[in-house]
N, C-alpha and C positions, 0 to 999 in steps of 0.2 A: 502492499500501500505505500509504503515512503516515496517508491520509484513513481508512481501516478503522480503522487501529490507534488513531487519535484519536478515533474514533467508539467504538469498544470500550472505551479508556482512559474517556472520558466516561461510558459506560453502566456501569461499574463505579464511578468517584467518585458517580454517582445513588444507585446500589444502595446504597453505603457509607453515603451521608447518611442514607439513609432508613432502617437500619438504626441507626444512632448515634441519631439523632432517637426512637428507640421504645426504645432500651437510658436515653436521658435521661429520656424519659417515666415508665420502670418505674421508675425511681430516684428521682425528685420523689414519686412517691406515697408518704405517708404508711404508716409501719409497721400502724399500726391500719386501713389502707383494708381494704374487701375483697378476696379474692383476684379476678384477673380469669381467665377460664375457658382463655385461653390463655398463661396467666402464664410457663409453664415446658414448652417443646414438648418436651423431652427427657425430662421427669419418667416415671417409670414408674407404671403403673396401681397402688392400693392392692390390697393381695392379697386383701381381702374383697369387690373388686368385680372382680378380674380374671375373665375369663371361662374356664369351662373347655372352652368349645363348640371342637371340635375344629377346626370351620370358622372360627370365630375366631381362633384360634391359627395356625391356616394364613395366613390375610388378614395377620396381624400381621408372621409371619416373610417372608412376602413383600413388604409396604411396608417392614420394615426392611433387607432385600436391595437394592430400589429405592433406599432411602436412602442405603446404602453405595454402591450404582453412581454414583447422583448428585454422591456426596461426591468419588470418584476422578476422574468427568469433569471436574468443577470443576477439581480440583486439577492435573489434567492441562491445562485449558483456562488457566488461572493461569500456569502453566510456561510455555506458548506464549506467552501476552501478554508475561510479563516478558522471553523472550525477543526478541521482536519490539519490545519499548520501548527494550531495550540495543540492539539493532542500530541501531535510527534515533537512536541519540543518542549513538553513537560519531564523533567529530571526523574529519573528511576533510580528508587532506592534501592 
């Protein structure tokens, strides 16, 4: 079980390092630089370009629900990993 825990911790560490690199790249850009298309993942669409099509609204609602579900699943997984890591680090008598 320690090998699986170590592998999971390594994957989380790599993902966090990649995220940190992306954040540093974005912070290093000058304010006058043109915006990156995916610069703000969570920004809502401006109201003048927001679709009034019911199909689009339903798709957006489904994507938002999937995002919430994924977030909850990741939170549960992180809690489980923390629990496993704390069990592995307890001193033995």
